[in-house]
N, C-alpha and C positions, 0 to 999 in steps of 0.2 A: 550454884556455881556459875560464875560469869566470866566472859571475856572482858578485858579492859575496854574494848571498843563497843560493847553492848549498850544500847539505849534503854534506860530504865524509866518507866512511868509509874508514879505512885501518888495516891491520894494523901495529901498532907494535912487535911482537916479531920476532925473527929466525926463519929457516926451520929452525934446528936444534931437535930435541926439547927441551922445557923444562917446568918445573913450572907455569908460568902463561902465559896468552895475553892480550895487551892489544890492544883495538880502540879507535881514537881517532875520534871524530866531531867535526866542527866546522862552523860555519855557522848561519845563522838557522834555528831550528826543529829543531836537532839533538836537543834533549831530547825533543820529541814523537816523533821517529823512534825514539830509544832505548826509549821507553815502549811501543812496539809489541811488544818482545820481552823487556823487563826491568821487573820490579816491585820496589820496595823492601819489605823485610820490615816496615817501620813502617806501610805502607799509604799513605804520603805520595807524591804524584806527584813524579817526578824533577825536573820543572820548578819545584817549590816547595822543593827541597832546599836546605840551607844551602850557601853558596858555599865551594868548595875544601875540602870535608869528605868523606872516604872513607866510604861507606855500604854496608851489606850488603843483598843482594837475591837474586832468583831470575831466571835466564835461561831463557826458553822458546822453543820453535820456533813456526812459523806456525800450527800446530794447537793451540797452548797447552800442549804437553807439556813437562814440566820437563827441561831439559838439565843444569843444574848450578847450584850457588850461584855468585854473582859479586858483585863490588863495583864501585861507580861513584863518580866524583867529578865534580861539575859546576863548571866554571870559567867564570864569566860574563864576557862582554866588558865593558871592554876588557882585562881581565887574564886572557885565555884562554891555553891551552897554546901555540897557534900565534901569538898576538898579532896577529890579523888586523886589528883596528882600528888598532893602532900601525903596522903595515906600510903600510896604506892612507894613513895620515896622513904617513908618511915619504915616500911617493911624491908625495903632494899638495904637501908642502913642497918637494921637488925640482922639481916642475912650476912652482910659483910662483916659485922662485928663477930658473929658466931663462928665464921671461918677464919677469923684472925686478920681481917683486912680493914683498912681505914674506911670510914664512911665516904660515900661519893661526894666529890667537890661540887661546887656550883656549876663549873664547866661540864663535869661528867653528867650532872643531872639534866642539863640542857640537851646534851647529846642523846641521853636516854629518851627524853620526851620527844625529840625529833625522830628517833628511830621508831617509837611507838606510832606516832602520827603518820609516818610514811609507810607503815606496814612491814618494816624490816624485822620487827619482833612483836609477838603477840603475848600479852599477859593474861593469865587466868587468876581470878581473885575469889577467895572464900570470905564470906561476910558473916558477922554476928550483928544483926540489926544494921545500923549505918556504918559500923566499924569494919574495916578490912583487917582480917586476922591471919590470912595465909595467902600464898601466891606461888605460881610457877610461870615459866615462860617457854615459848617455842620460837626459835630463830630459823626460818626456812633458808635452805640453800640448795643449789643444784648438785646432784650426785652423778658423776660420769659412770659410776659402777652400775647404777640402775637406769641411767639416762632419764631421770625423773627428779622431782623435788623431794628432798629429804629435810629433816628437821633436827635441831639440837635442843634438848630439854635442859633448862637451866633455872637459876633463881628459885630453887625449891625451898620454901621456908614457911614455917607456921609458928606463930607466937607461942612461947612455952605454955601459957595458961590454956591453950586450945589444942594441945597435942593429946593423942590417945583417944580422939573422938571420931576417927574415921575421915578426917579432912584430907590427909595425905593421899589416901586412895581416891577420893572424889576428885581432887585436883589432878592427879595423874590420869584418871579416866576421862576427865573433861578435855585435857590436852590430847590424849590419844584419839578420842572421838572426833575432835576438831581436825586433827591431821588426816584421819580417814575420810572425813567429809570434804576436805580441801584438796584431796588427791596427793597428799604427801605420803610417799612410799614407805618411809621408815622414820623412826624417831630414836635418836641415840642419846645417851647420857654418859658423861665421864664422872667418876666418883672415886673416893678413897676406898681402900680395901675394906674398911670397917662398915661401909655403907652398901656393899655389894648385895648382901642378903635382902636388905630392905628394897632395893630397886628391883631385884629379881621377883620379889613378892608382889610388886606393883605392876608386873607385866613386862619389864625389861629383861627378858629371860634368854636372849640370844647373845652370846659373847662374840665380839668382833675384834679379836686381837688386843693389843695394848696401845694406848695413845701416847704420843710424844709431841712436844710443842717447842717451837722456836719463839722466844720472847725477846725479839730484837728491838 
């Protein structure tokens, strides 16, 4: 289970001996992670490198000793190797469709991506291999009741083929654990009556009145 902002590193070549080795990094801040051990021969920071262009550089160990020459290519979102943004938007469209709403427009998609990058909302993603198959989100806000940060649990969706495998519980637990580690005092969810038992079983077991909304 991962946060949308997690940096992932994975070996992309097979186990058999070969002439090259490929390591793939993805997630927000992956260029900064790569720069700890890799420098471009041009002296340019990798984070400023042209998009989708293979560039020569030097790979070093933690002590700064040269390991070998290497090449790097920086594929910026949303056109990354793993297509993380597209996968999240695909799940978001499936979620909207299931609750009877239209898929997000391009303008809404841009606003969502901006909110993720600015930290106003954090997504947690369940994967099967490279494919994102489930998600949930936490939107932090300040609570005057507790005089502390609280969070709103939303965007809870798992693709139909992957339901009944324990992903719902793992997603909810990942979000709850992140809130606890981040100093968020409470996590609330609004749901239809038919979903109440499910959320109670997932740990949302304290009833806090009834929600009303102004949709002006």
